[in-house]
Every structure is written in structure tokens, then in C-alpha cells.
N, C-alpha and C positions, 0 to 999 in steps of 0.2 A: 731983490732977486732979479737978475737978468736971464730969462729963459730965450732959448732960441726957437721961436715961436714955429718958424718954417719948419725946423726940423721935427717938432711936435706934431704940427698938423700934418706932415707927411705920414709919419708913423701911426698916428691916430685916426687917420684917414684909411690907412691899409687895414688896420684892425677893424675899423668900423665895416669896410666893405667885405672883410671876411667874414664878419659877424653876419652880415646881411645874407650872404651865399649860402653860409651854414644853416641859417634860421630858414631860408628859402627852400633848400634842397630838403629839409626835414619835413616842412610842410607839405611838399610834393610827394615825399614817401609814405605820408600818412594817408594820402588819398587812394582809394582802392583802384580807380581808373582816371585817366586823363579828364574824361568828361564830366567826373564828379569833384574834381578838385575845384575848391573856391578860390581862383586866383586873386581876386580882389582881397579878400580876407588875409591869404597868404603874403601878398605885398605888404598889406597894413601891419600884420605882425612883424616881418622882416625889418620893415622901416622903424618901428617903434625899438626894436633890438639894436638897430643901428645907432639910433640916438642914444639910447641908453650905453651903450659901447663908448661913444664919444663922451658921454657924461663921466663915466668910469675912468677914461684916460686923463681926465682933469686931475685925478688923484696921483697921478704920475705913470710913466711909461719906462719900463726898464732899458729900453734902447736909447731913450733920451737921458743924458747926464743931468744930475742936478746941478744947479748954479752953485759956484763957490762964494762963499761970504767974504 
């Protein structure tokens, strides 16, 4: 199998960054006030979500065509 790794990395990176941003925004929305937001915890949870997104992308990304055998 010959994957186009550059294309995969591009789309997986975009997905991971979107996941990070969505998780980060959700974490901020949960805080009642800016002074009460636990920034380090939100960054940590968002980073973990981003890594999980990359791991999920290993299973395949619809935007990247499967290699032909």
C-alpha cells in the first residue's frame, strides 16, 4: 500500500486543529467567568483531544483516497 502521507498529514492536521479549537471553546464556555477558567486544564484536555483525533485519523480520512492495490 502506498499512501500519500503528505496529503494525509495535511488533512489529519486540519482535523486535529479543529478538534483542539472546538474542545478549547467548549472548555471556556463551561467556565462561569474568565477569572474562574482553569486555563491549564483546558489546554491539557484540548491537547489530548487533538492527539486522539490524530489517532482516529490513522483509521482513514474520507478526503484521502485509499491506495489502489
